[in-house]
N, C-alpha and C positions, 0 to 999 in steps of 0.2 A: 759236137752233137747239135747245137743250136744252128750252126751254119748249114749242116746237111738237112735238118728239118725245114729251115727257112727256104732253101733253094728248091726243095721238093714240094712247096706250097702249103705247109702246115700253118695254121692260124696262129696269130700272136698270143692268143689266150693260153695256148699250150706250150708257149716258149717262156723265157724268163722275163717277160715284160708284158704289161697290159696293153701297150700301144706299139705299133711298128716303128714309129719315129724314135722310140727309146732304144732301139737296137743300133742306132748310128753311134759309133765310137767318137767320143769328144775329148779324148786325152791329148797330152802334149806330143808333138812330133819334132824330130831333130833337124830335119832338112828336107829340101825339095829336090827330087831327082825324077828322071823320066820313068814312067811306069813300064816295067817289063812284064812279060807274060807270067801269069801265076794263077793260083786257084781263087784268090780273093784279093781285093784292093779297095782303098778309099781315095776319092778324088777331091781336089779343091778346085771347083769350077771358077772361082773368082781369081785364082792365081795369086793369092796373098802369101806373104812370107810366113815365117814360123810364128806360132802362137798357140794358145790354149783353146781347144774346142772350136776350131775353125772349119771342121768338115761339114758339108751340106748334104751328102748322100753316101750310101754304102751299097755294095753289091756282092753277090756270091755266085761263082761259076762252077757248075758241075759238068764234067766231061765223062760220057759213058760210051763204051765200045760194045756193040752187040755181037751176037754169034757170027754174023756175017762180016765182022771186022769193020762195020760202019760206025763212025764216031758221031755222037749226039752231044750238043752243047746246050745245057739248060742254065740260064742266067736270070736272076731276080734282083731288081734294084729298088731301093726305097730311099726316100728323101726325109728331111726333118719335118716336112709338112704331113707325113704319113702316107703319101702316094706310093703305089707299087707299080713296077714296070716288069713285064715278062718278055724274055727273049728266047727264041728257039733257033739254034744254029745262027746266032747273030742277027735274027730278025725279030722285031717287036711283034708280039702276038697277044691275043686275049687270053684271059685265064682259062676259058673253056678249051681253047686249042692247046694251050700249055698242059692242062690236065688230061686232055685226050691223048696227047703224045706220051704222057707218063703211064696212062692206063694201057696203052698199046704194048708197053714193056712190062705189064702186070704190076706196075707200081700204083697201088691204090691209096690215095692220100687220106680219104675218109676212114678206111679200115686200118690204115697204118700197118700194112702187112710187110713193111720193109724195115721197121725199127721198133725197138723196145726202149722206152725211157727209163731213166734211173728211178727205182722205187715202184715201177708199174708191175714188176714181175709178181710180187706177192698179191697185189690187187687183182691181177688177172685170175689167179687161182681162187680168190675169195669172192669174186663177183657173183651177182644173183643169177638164177637160171634165165630170167628174161633178158638180162644184159648179155649173157653168153649167146642166147638165141639171136639177139639183134646183131651181135658181132658176126655170127655166121651168115646172117642175112646180108650184111655189108660185103662179106667176102664172096658170097655166092652171087650177088647181084639181084636177089629176089626183092630186096628193099626198094628197088626202083619201081617195082610193080605194085607197091603198097597203096599208093594214091589211086591207081586204076582199079585195084582190087576193092577198095572201100567204095568207090563210086559205083562199080558194078553191083556190089552187094546192096547198097542203098536203093539202086534202081530195081533190083530183083524184089526187095522187100516191099517197095511201094507198089510194084506191079502185082505181087501176090496178094497184098492187102486189098487192092482194087478189085481183083478177080474174086476174092472171098466175099467182099461186100456185095458185088453184083450177083454172085451165086445166092447169098443169103437173101438178098432183096427179091430175086426171082422166086426162090422157094417160099418167101413170105407172101408174095403176090399170088402164087399158085394156091397157097393155103386160104387166102382171102376169097379167091374165086370159089373154092370148094365150100367155104363157109357161107358165102352169099347165096349159093345155090340151095344150100340146106335151109337158109333163113327165109327164102322166098315162100315156101309152103307154109312155114310157121307164121309169116306175116299175113297171109291170106286168112288163116284160121283166126288170127288175132283180130283182124278187122271184123270178122263175123261175130266174135264174142263181144267186141266193143259195141257193135250195133245192138246186140241183145241187151247189153248193159244199159245203153242209152234209152232203149225202150222201157226197161224196168224203172229207170230214174224218172222218165216222163210219167209213167203210171203212178209212181210213188208221189210225185208232186201233185198230180191230179187228185189222188186220194186225200192228201193233206189239205188241199184247197177245198175239196168237197166237205170234209169234216169241219174246216174253219167256217165255211158258209153256213153249215148246219148249226154250229155252236152260236154264231152271231144271231141267227134267227131265234134260237131258244132264249138267249139272254135278252134280246129285244122284247120278246113276248113276256118274259118274267118282269121286266121293268114296267111295261104297260099295266100289268096286273097289280103290281105293288103300288103304282102311282094312284090307283083307285082307292087303296086303303090309306094312302099318305094324307089325303085332304082331311079325313076325319081325325086322324092323329094330330095334325097341326091345329085344328080347331080346339081339340081337347087341351093341347099344350098352351094355347093362348088363354083359355079360361084359367088354367092353373097359374099361369104367369100373372094374370090380373089379380088373382087371390093372393099370391105371394107379394105382389107390389102393395096391395092394400094392407096386408099384415105388417109389412116392413114400414109403411107410413105410420101406422098406429104405434109400432115399436119405437120409431124415431121420435114421435110426439112425446111418448112417455119418457124416453131417454132424455129429451130436451128438458122436461120438467125436473127429472132427477138432477141433471146438471145445474139447473137454475137453483134448486134447493141447496145443492152442495155449494154453489157459489155464495148463496145467502149465509149459509152456516160458516163458510170460510171468512166472509166479511164480518160477521158477528164475532167470531173468534179473534179476528184481527183487531176489532175494536176493544174486546176484552183484554187481549194481550197488551194493547196500548195503554190501558188503565192500570195494569199491574205495576209498571215502573213508577207511576205517580204514587201509587199506594206505598211502594217501597221507599220512595223519597220522603213522603209524609212521615212514615214510621221512623225513618232515620232522623228527621228533624225533631220529632217527639222525643226520641231517645236522647238527642243532643240537649234539648231544653231540660229534660228531666235530670240529665247529668249535671247541667249548670246549676239548677235549683238545689240539688243535693250538695254540690260543692259549696255554693253560697251559704247554705244553712250550716254546713260543717265549719266553714270559716267564721261565721258569726258566733258560733258556740265557742270556738277557740279564742276569739277576741274577748268575749265575756269572761272566759276563764283567765285570760292574761290580765284583765283588769282586776279581778279578784286577787290574783297572785301578786300584783304590784302593791295593792293595798296591804296584803298580808306581809309582804317583805318590808314595807315602810314601818309597820307596827313592830316587826321583829327587830329592825335596826334600832328603833328608838329604845327598845328594851335592852338591847346589847350595849348601846351607848350609855345608858343609865348605869349599867353594871360596871363598865370600865371607866367611868368618869373619874378623872383625876381632879380633885378639889384643890384650888389655889386660893391663896389669900387675896385680899383686895390689892395689896401692894404688888403681888405677883401678876394679878390680872392687869393692873395699871402698867406695870413694866412690859407685859406682853403686848399691850395695846401700843405703847410708845415704840417698842421695837418693830412691831408689825407695820406701824405708820412709816417708820424709817425704811423698813424693807420694801414697802410698796412704792417708795420713791425710786428705788433702784430698778433697772431693766424695764423701764416703762414701755419701750417699743416692743420688746419681746412679749410683754404681757398683752399688749394690744393685738399683736399678731396671733398670739395664742388664742385669744377670744374669737378672732375672725376665723381662724382655722377650725375651731370647734364648731362654729356655725356651718361652715362649708362641709365639714365631715358629716354632720347630721343630715344636711340637704342631699349630699351624694348617696348616703345610705338609704334614704327614702326612695330616691330615683332608681337605685339598683334593685330594690325590692319590687317596685312596680314593673320594671322591665323583666325581672325574673318571672313574675306572675303572668305577664303577657306571653312570654315565651312558652310557659307551661301550657297555657290555653291553646296556643297554636299547635303544639305537638299533639295534644289530645285530639284536636280537630283533624289533623293530618292522619292520625291513626284511624279515626272513624271513616274518613274518605278512602283510605287504602283498603279497609275492610269491604266497603261498598264496591270499590273498583275490582277487587278479587271476585266478588259475587257476580258482577256484570261480565267480567272476563270469562268466568266458568260458564255463564249462560251463553256467551258468544261462541265458545268452543263447542258447546252442545248443539247450538243452532247450526254452526258450520258443519259439524258431523252429520246432523240431520239433513242439511241441504246436499252434502256430498253423497249421502246414501240415496236420497231422492234422485239426484242427478245420475248416479250410477244405475239405479233401477230404470230411470227414464232412458238412459243411453242403451242399456241392455235390451229394454223392450223395443226401442226404435231399431236397434241392430237386428233383433229377432224378426221384426216386421220387414226390414230391408232385406235380410237374408232370405226370408221366406219368399218375398216378392222377386228378388234377384234369382233365387234358385228356381222359382217357377218360370221366370223369363229365360234363364239359361237352359232349363230342361226343354222348354217349348222351342227355343232356338235350335238346340241339338236335335230334337225330334224332327223339326222342319228340315234341317240339313240332312239328317239320316234318311228321311222320307225322300228328299230330292235325290240323294245319291242312290237310294234303292231303286227309284224309278229309272234313273239313268242306267243302272246295272241291268235292270229288266229289259230295257230297250236294247242294250248291247248284246244281251244274251239272245234276244229274239232275232236281232240282225245276224248274229253268228250262227244261228240254227242250232240251238242247244238241244233240240229234240232228237238229233241223230243219235243212234245207239252205237256203242262201241262193240267191236267184234269180241267173241269169247277169248280169242288168243290175246288180244290187247288187255282185256280185263285180267286175264290170268297172269300176264306178264307184269302188269302194274301191281297186282296183289303180291306176287312173288318178290318184286323189287322192294315193296314196303316191308315185307317180312325180313328180307336180307338186311335192309337198313336198320331194322329194329334189333336183329340178333347180332350182326357183325359190325363192330365199329370200323370205320374206314371206307364204307360203301357210300360213294358220293352221288350216284344216280346215273341215268342214261345220258349219252352224249347229246341227244336232242333236247333234254331238259336242262343241260348245263350250258348251252350256247344258243345264240339267236342271231340271225342275219341283221346287219345294220339297216336294211331296208327290205320291204316286202318283195321288191322285184328280184332279189337274190335268193328267195326261198327255194325255187325249183332248182336253180343251179347248185346251191349248197347241198340240197338233198342228193343230187347226183354225185357231187364231189365226195360226200361222206359215205354214200353207198351203203354197204352192209354194216359199216361202223355206226350208222345213225342210231341204232338201238343197242349198241354196245354199252356195257356197264363199266364205269370208271371206278377203280378201287385204289387205295393208297399203296398196298403191298401185294406181292405175288402170292404170299401165304394166304391173304384174305381171299384172293380169287380162287385158290385151290379149295379153301373151306366152303366158299359159296357154291362151287361146282359140285362138291360132295353133297352139300345140303340139297341142291336141286335134283341130284340123282336119287337121293333117298326119298325125297318127296314126290318124285316123278313130275316135276314142275316144268318140264320142257327143256329147251336149250337156250343158251345165251352166250354172247361173246363178252369177255372181260378184258379190260385194258389196265394193267398194273402200272402205277406211276413210277415205281422205283426201278423197274427193269426194262421198260420199253426203250427202244432205240429211236431217237428222234434225229432225223437228218437235218443239218443246218439249212436254214432258209436262204435261197439264192436271191440276194437283194437286187440283182440286175433285172428280175422280172417285175419289180415294183413300178418301174417306169420304162418298160421295154417297148411298149406300143400304146398308142392312144386307144382307150376303150378296153384295155386288158389290165387286170390287177390280180394280185395273189389272193387265193381263197382265204388265207388266214387274216387278210386285211379287211374282208367284208363280213366278218363274223366276230361277235363279242362274247367273252366268257370270263369267268373268274380266273385270277392269277394262279390259284392252286391247281387247276385242271388244264392250264394252258399247254403243257407238254402233251397231254392226251389229244387235245384238239389239233395241235401241230402234227402229231403222229397220224391222225385220221385224214388230215388235209394234204400233208406233204407239200410239194412244190406246185400243186395244181393251180391253174390260173382260171379266172372267170372272165369271159369275153362278152362284150355287149352284143355282138353279131357274129354270124358264121364267117363273114369276110375277115374280121379281125382274127378269129381262130385260125383260119387258113393262112393268113399272113404270118402268124407266129410259128405255126408248125411246119408249113410247106415252103414258103418263100424264105424265111429265116432259118429253116432247118433245125428248130429247137426240139429236142426230144423231151417234151413236157406234156402232161395231161391238160388239155384245154376244154372247158365246158362253157357253152353259151347260156344265155338267160333262159332259152326255151328248153334246155336240158340236153342238147346235142353234145356228144363227146368226141373229141379227136384224141385217141390214145397215143402213147409214146411210140408205138409201132407204126402209127400212121392210119390205123383203122378208124372208121367213123361209125358210131352207133348213136341212136337217139330217136328223135321224133317226139311223138306224144308220150308224156310221162305215164308210166304204168304203175309206179309205186305210190303216187299221190302222197309222198312223204312230206311235201311242203305244207300239208295241212296239219302236220304234227305240231308246228309252232302255233297254229290257230287253236288246236286242242289245248295246248298249254295255256294260252291266253284265256280260253273259256274256263278252264279249271280255276285260274286265278280269279275270274269274275264270279264264279260260283262260291269260292271261299269268301270273297268280299260280300256277296249277298248274305251268306250265313252270318258273317260278323256283324253286318248292319242290323239284321233281325235280332240278334242277341243284344246288340247295343240298345235297340228300341225297348226290348223287354226290361233291360236293366234300368233304363231311364224311367220307365213306368213305376218301377219299384222305388226309385229315388225321390219321387214327388213328396213334398212335405205333408205330414199328416198330424201336425200339432194344433195349436190354437188357431181359430179363424182370424181373419184380418179385422173383423168388427170388434172382437174382444180385445185384440191388441191395441186398436185405436182408442177404445174406451179407457183402457188402462193407461195409455199415454196421456189422455186428457186429465184423468185423476191425478197422476203424478205431476203434471205441469201446474195444476192449481195448488197442490200442497207445496210445491217448490216455490211458487210465487209468495204464498203466505209466509213461509219460512224466511225468504229473502227480506220481506218487509220487516219481520221481527228482528232480523239480524241488523238491518239498517238502523232501527230505533235503538237497539242495544249499542251499536257502534257510536251513535250520537251521544248516548248517556255516558259511555266510556270516555269519549272525547271531552265532554263537559267536566267529568271528574278529574281527568288529567289536567285540564286547564286550571281547575280550582286548586289542585295539588301544586301545580307550578306557582300559583299566586301565593299559597301558604308558604312554600319553600322560599319564595322571594321575600316575604315578610320576615321569616325566620332569619334569612341571610342579612336582612337590613337590621334586625334587632341585635344580632350577635355582636357586630362591631361596636354598636352603641353601648351595649351592656359591658363589653370588655373595657371600653373607654371609661365608663363610669366607675367600674371596679378598680381600674388602674388609678383614676383620680382619687378615689376614696383611700386606697392604700398609700398614695403620696401624702395626703392630708394627715393620715395617722402618723407617718414617719416624721413629718415636720413638727407635728404636735409634740412628739416625744423629744425631739431636739430642743425645742423652745422650753419645754418643761424642765429639762436638765439645766438650762442656763438660769432660769428663774430660781430653781431650787438651790443652785450654787450661791447666788446672791443672798438668799435667805439664810443659808447655813452660816455665812460670814457674820451676819448681824446677830443671829440667835445662838452663836457658839457658847457664850458664857451662860446664857440663860438655860440652855439645854443641859449643861453640866450640873447646873443648880437643881434642876428638876429631874435629873438622872434619866434623860432620854438621848437617844442617838442624834436625832435632829428634830427640829421644831414640827416637822410634818407628822412625826409620830404622836406628838402631843395633840396636834390639831386633829389627827385622825381619832385619837382617843377621846378628847374632850370637846374641843371646839367644833370639830367636824360633825360631831353628833348633832349639835344644835343647827349647825349650818346646813348639813345635809338633810336634816329633817325638814328644815325650812325650804331648802332648795328642792328636795324631793317632792315636797308638797306642792311647791310652785310648779316644778317641772311636770309633776303628774297632772296638775290642773291644766297647765298650758299645753304641754307636748303630748303626754300620754293620753290624757282624757280627750284632747282635741283629735289626736290621730285615731283614737279608738272610736270616737263618735263619728268621725268622717268615714272611717272604714265601715262602721255599722250602718251608717246612712247609705253608703254605696251598696253594701250588700243587700240592704232592704230594697233599694231601687232595682237591683238585678233580680231579686226574688219576685218583685211585683211584675217586672217586664216579662220574665220567663214564664211566670204563671199565666199571664195573659196570652203569651204565645202558645203555651201548652193547651190552653182552652181552645184557641183558634185551630190548632192542628188537630185536636180531637174532633172538632166539628167537621173539618175537611175529611178526616179519616172516615168518620161515620157516613158522610155523603158518598165518598168513593166506594165504600163497602156496599152501600145500598145499590149504587150503579152496577157494581160487579155482580151482585146477587141477581139483579134484574137481567143483566146480559146472559148469565149462566142459565137462567130459567128460559129466556127466549131461545137460546141455543138448544136446550133440551127439547123444547117444543118443536123446533125446526127438524131436529133429528128424528123425532117420532113421525113427523109428516114425511120425511125422507124415507124412512123404513116402509111406510105404507105405499109410497110411490114405487119403491124398489120391488115390493111384492107384486105390484101391478106390472112392472117392467119384466119380471121373471115370467109372469103368465103370458105376456105378449111375446117374449122370446121363445117360450115353448110352443106357442101358436105358430110363430114364424118357422121354427124347426120342423114342425109337423107339416106345414104347407110346403116347405122345402123338400121334405122327403116325398111327398105326393108328387110335386112338380118334377123332382129328379127321376122318380119312377116313370112318369109319363114321358120325360125327356129321353130316358134310356130306350123306351119302346120306339120313340121317334128316331133316335140316333141309330138304333138297330135297323130300322127300315131304311133310313138314309144310307147306312153303311152297306146294306145288301144291294141297294141300287147302285151305290158307288162301286161296289165290287163287280157287279155285272157290267157297269160301264167300263171299269178297268179291264175286265176280261174281254169286252168287245174291242177296246183299244189295243190290248195285247194281241188279240187274234188278228186285228187289222194290220198291226205292225208285222206280225208273223207272215200274213198274206203278202204285204209289200216286200218283205224280205225274200219270200219265195219268188215273187215276180222279178225282183232285182237279180236274184241268183240265176233264174232262168235266162234273163237277158245277158248276164255276164258269161254264162256257160253256153249260150246260144241254143237253149232247149226250146224247141218249137211247140209251145202250148197251143192246143186247139181252142180258138176264141170265137165266140159268137159276135162280139163287137169289141172295139178298142184295139190298142196296140201297145206292146210292151215298151216301146220307145217313150210312151207318156209317163212311165215310172221313173222318178228322179233317182240318180245314182247315190245320192246322199239323203238321209232322212231329215226332213224339216221338222225338228221337234217343236219349234215355236208354233207352227200351224197345226200339227197333227196331234201333239202330245200335251203341250203345256196350256191347253185351253180350259178355262174354268167352266163348270157346269152351272148354267143359270137356272133359277127357279121360275116357274110359271106364277101367274097371279093367283091361282087356286092353291098354291103351296106345293104342287108336285114338281118333280125334277125332270128336265128334258132328257130324252134319249140322246146319248153322245153320237154326234155325226162323225163318221170316219171316212177317210179317202178310199175310194175304190178305183181311182185313176181312169174311170170310164171303161173299165175292162169287165167283160162277162165271159166266163170260161165255159166251154162246151164239155160237159161230163158224159156225153153219150158213149164214149169209149169204155167207161167203167160199167161193168155188168152189175146186176142187182146183188149177186152173191158177194162180190168184192165190196160194194158199198155197205152191206150189212155186217158181214163177217170178216172183212179184211182188216189188216193192221199194218202200221208203219214198220213194226218189228219184222213181220213176214217179208215185206219188200226189202228191208235192210239185210235180212238173212240171205235172200236170193242174190242181192247185189254183192254181198260179201263173198258168197261162193264164186260168183263170176270174177270178182276182183282177185280172189286167191288164185283162180286158174290163170287169169291174165298175168298176175305177178309172177307165177311160175314160168310162164312162157318167155317173157322179156324179148320180143322179136325186134328185128331191125327193119323198120318200115321203109328205109331207103336202100334196101338190099338190091332191088332190081336196077335202080338208077346207078348205084355204085358198081354193079356187076359189069356193065359196059365200060365204065371208066377204067376199072381194074384190068379188064382184058386188053384194052388198048395199051395200058401202061405195061402189061406183061410183055407184049411184042417189042416195045421199045427197050425194055430191060434185057430181054434176051439178046438183042443186037449189041447192047453195051457189054453184056457178059461175054459174048463171043470175042469181041475186040479186046476186052481185058484179058481173056485167056491167051490169045495170041501174043499180046504184049508181055504177059508173064512168061510165056515159053521163050520168047526172044531174050528177055532180060536174064532168064535162068541160064540159057545157053552161053550168053556172053560172060556171065559170072563164072560158070564152070570152066570156060576156056582160060580166063585170067587166073582162076584158082589152080588149074592144072599146071600152067606155065610157072606160076610162082612156086608151087610144090616141087615141080621138077628141078628148078634151080636150087631151091633150098635143100632138097633131099640129096641132090648130086654132091653138094659140098659137104653136107652132114655125113653122108655115107662114107665119103673119102676120109674125112677127119676121124670118124668113129673107127674106121678100119685101121688107120695109122696110129692112133693115140696109144694103143696098148703096146705096139712094137717100139714106138719112140720111147715110151716110159721104161720099157724093159731095157732098151739100150742105155738109158741114162742111169739105171739103178742096178744093173747086174754087176757082179764082182765075184771075188773068190768065195766069199761067204755065201753068196746066193747067186749061182750061175744063171738062174732063170730070171732074176730081177723081180721087180714089183708088178702090180696089176693096175691098169687104168682103163676106164670105159666111160662112155656117154650114154645117157638115157633121155628119151623124149617124154614130156608131160602130156602133149597132145599129138598123137600120131596121125590124126585126121588132117589137122591144119597145124603143123609143127611150129610155124612162125607166130601163131597166136599164143602158144604156150611157151614154157621155158625148157632149157636143156640143163640137166644136172650132170656135173662132172665129179666122178668118183675116182680116187687114187688110193691104193693100199701099198705102202712101202714094203720092201722085202722083210720077211720074218716078223710081220706085225699084223695084228688083226684089223678088221675093218673099222674105220673111224670117219667122222665127218671132217670135212676139209678144215673147219675152224679149229679142230683139236690137234692138227698136225703142227710140228715144230716149224720154225722159220725156214730152215734148210730144206725140209721136206716139202713145204709149200712152194719154195723156189724151184725145186726140181720138177714138181708137178706142173707148175706154171710154165716152165720152159718146155716140158713135154707137150703141153697143150699148144703153145706158141709154135713150136716146130711142126706139130701136126697140122695146124691151121696154115702155116706158111707153105706146107708141102702141096696145098691145093692152089693152083695157079700161082706158083712161087714167083716172087720178084727176083730180078737178077742179082740182088745183093740183100743182105740182112744185117742191120746195124743193131748191136747189143751194147747198152750203156750200163756198165758195172752190174751185170746180172749176177755175178758171183759174190756179191758183198756178204750174203748170209750163209755162204757155203764153206765147209771145211776143205782141207786140201784134197781129201779123197774124192769128194763130189766135184771139186774143181777139175781134178784130173779126168773124171768121167765126162764132164761137159766138154773139156778140151779134146778128148779122144773122139767124142761124137761130132764136134765141129770139124775136126781134121778129117774125119771119115767122109763127111758129106760135102765138103768144099770141093769145088771143081772150077774149070775155066769159065763155065756159064753160070756158076752160082758162087758168089763171093761173100764171105763172112767178115764183117768189120766189127771188132770187139774192143770196147773201151774197158780197161781193167787196171787194177792196182796190184794184182797178185802175179808174182813172177811165175808160179807154177802153171798159170794159164797162158800168158803171152809168150813164154819161152818155147811153146809148142807151135807158134804161128809161123807162117811162111816169111813174113817180114814184119818189121816194127816201123811205125810211122809216128813221128813227133811233130807237134804243132807249136810254132813260136811266132812272136811278133817281130816283124822287121821294122826297126825304128826309123830307118832312112826313108822308107816309102810309106810308113804308117799302115802296114798291111800284114796279113798272116802269111807265114811261110811253112813249108813242110820239110822234114828230114826223114829219109827212108833207109832202113837197114835190111838187107836181104839175108835171111837166116838159113836159106837153103844151102849156102856155101859152107855151112858148118855142120859138123857131124851131130847126130842126135845124142 
């Protein structure tokens, strides 16, 4: 099968390899022999011997004998490099010639009408309608016309489109001509109305200038009259000012006296306060001296009592000794003396040490007593100083609190004064700023021509819009109020771009818009357009127009708005562009052919259709932005006026500056005195602390010395006890026998009872005389000295106290006298203050009258200035709008285009020497207007509102007209353009007819070829299917037919194949069994092959899915249709099929020549 397909030109992709070189057999060969004639062979060009895979090329030869018995040889050779060579009758030819020879024998390689591959049978039956249609196109040859068909179809469409475009263009131009003819008459009427309107505007300006001149003259006359009264008022004001100045001088003189007296009182109080600490110190010293005298007297009494007590004790001891005296005989006394003498010889050193220690003990005892007394006196002195320190500390705290209170009051008073002055300064500054801003706003309002009146419709629309915003949330306002051009030069262009949407109302939701419309209908508030932000369709901005041409920019780029309403602005503007000049607009729309709305700065529009409208703007909607600015200025003016009124209310109305300054002076003096007292108190506290430190230092010095003496005294006592014990032990050894004799424990008992009585009496008397009496006398003498000294000091302190008390009493009396004098002077000051207040009121009243006169003059001057500015504004407006005012002298060119506020407005008004104010001089620019054209009735009874009403009527009529003033000029251009367009349309029509005829011819030929094949196959398919399916059970067989999806151009649609096996209902091809699909596919293949049949038909195992019955039917059909001119070559593995053939052919490999060989068996020689 591969060899037959290969030699007949089938591509390698449909064979059993992806490349042709893979078809060369490279197996082992057995030997080399000469190549004999055969159907196929492999050659070894290099002549090498036996080996594996040595073949370099392969070829297949097909021999075909036609009906005329002419033999044709088709040979195809390939090499291992993949190159193919085609031979026809042993001649090398091209593939085209080779294929043409095959086609001449109805062997169609592309359609493969000569073979059926293994496994393709079922695929043929299940292929799509379009695939089946393409297969029939290949069989019929109509596919070769497909490229020509598509080319002719494209040419026809282009020609038709061109003709339609030219026809539409011609019709549009014809409509333009008709439109321009209609606009011509309207333009003439428009010019007439504009002339009437210009005349009314001229008269309106003349009337306003006449009224301005009249008002300036009236104000000037009023100023002259008021200046006559102003001189007398100023003289009266000067008299009142002098009286006020004299009253204030007297008041200041009395206030100076008051302050001097207060200063003297404070000085005297300071002196008195300085003496009080001395008095306290003297009293403290007196107290201390008195305490010392009392202590000395007390001590003296105690010493006297001790002396009496000692005498009494001595007497009592003598009495007791006499009672307990143990009487001894003379022998006993003698023995006692001997023994005592013997005992005195013993422990002599100890006895001497004991005597020395007794003397030391007495000395240390006296020293300890003196130190203890001194320490007690220092502690008492420290307590007195601490008490005085506490008093001074409390006084210091009180003075500090008093100073803090005075400082707080002083700071608060100063703060009140500063606040009052700063508040006055701030309010004055704010008033000056507000006045300056207000003057600027007035100038801008005058320049903008605020005096123009709005039409009733605009007023009603604004009122309705305000009501809607109040009632319905989500109403944002008009488009003109929500956006603004980035520069004034774009105002006219943007007014044209926005068009009717300029007064449209932007709302958040569609429901809000419906509610607003219902409200306006119920209120009969007119009509309005609403743009809901939630439902509007906004086309995307074409960014290429942002930099498409120099001088052209998108309209959305020259306007600013809030982000929330940006979609509404984009909806209103679209992709419109603003061009600087008409040339730029023509370049964009005509030369570049862009279908976009282009608007020039003058308002001329080139529409998407190519029409041009424009000229002088009739809507004057660019002024809407000026109106919005004017409304903003008026709001600013009202806010500034309210601010000035509020500032006037905020002016301080508390104490006057003079009272606050006097209070500050009083507080400063009191604070100075208190600080001096505090300094004196601090000095006294410092002295007391130093004295306490000295006392503490002495106490610290005494304590170690006292402890040392006490320790030494204790040590002496301890040593005395030890030595006494040693002496007693020696005496006990000598007096042991004697003591037993007199029945005492030890001799000391006896001595204590008997001898000691006499000895102690003698010793006590001697000791009393020496020690006790001496010490007592010394102590008494010392105490007497202390008493004498302290009494002298006390007398001195009493004298000092009396002197200080006298001084304090004198100071207090002097202070009281000064305070009485101060009270008298303060009464005089109050009278002077009342006098000043009365003069102030009189002066203020005269000043108010003068200020009122000055204010009236200033008001008239401001009115003159305002009128002059308004007149300049009218001159400037006439110059800008080229309004020809009738002038007696001067020229509008002398009027500057910008107001020079420094020269015209900001000039101060100087006063004359006589106190009057000059009449403000204003600029008239050397212009004198001729008012002769105004009649007397208009001058007296006319009004700007009447002129505005007439102008509004004309404007309304002009706005309704909206003519095209360039219609005549454009009419000639459009007529010329129409003639050229008609020529182009005629040429396009002819081209369209030619293209249509060519396309119809190709279409007809393609349809004929396709329909010829289709009709043949459709007619044969049913019969072929019946032949393949009929049998004993169903003699009529099955039913099969084809149907077209597109009967007009069948090759563009599909072909559906329907097959219904015998005795079965209709089903789709996909629902048939494998055998049924095979039979249906074979029927279709046999029917297709019957149209321009190839001389042979190769079937590769088409019976694989068939049972024996169907195989027999296929075999009978093949046998019935086979002939000498039509040969069936069937490859099969089923004996029931190939046993019915005319011959059997076997293919085998010849090992000797490494090539294919055939074996043929003729079956006709056998009986069936």
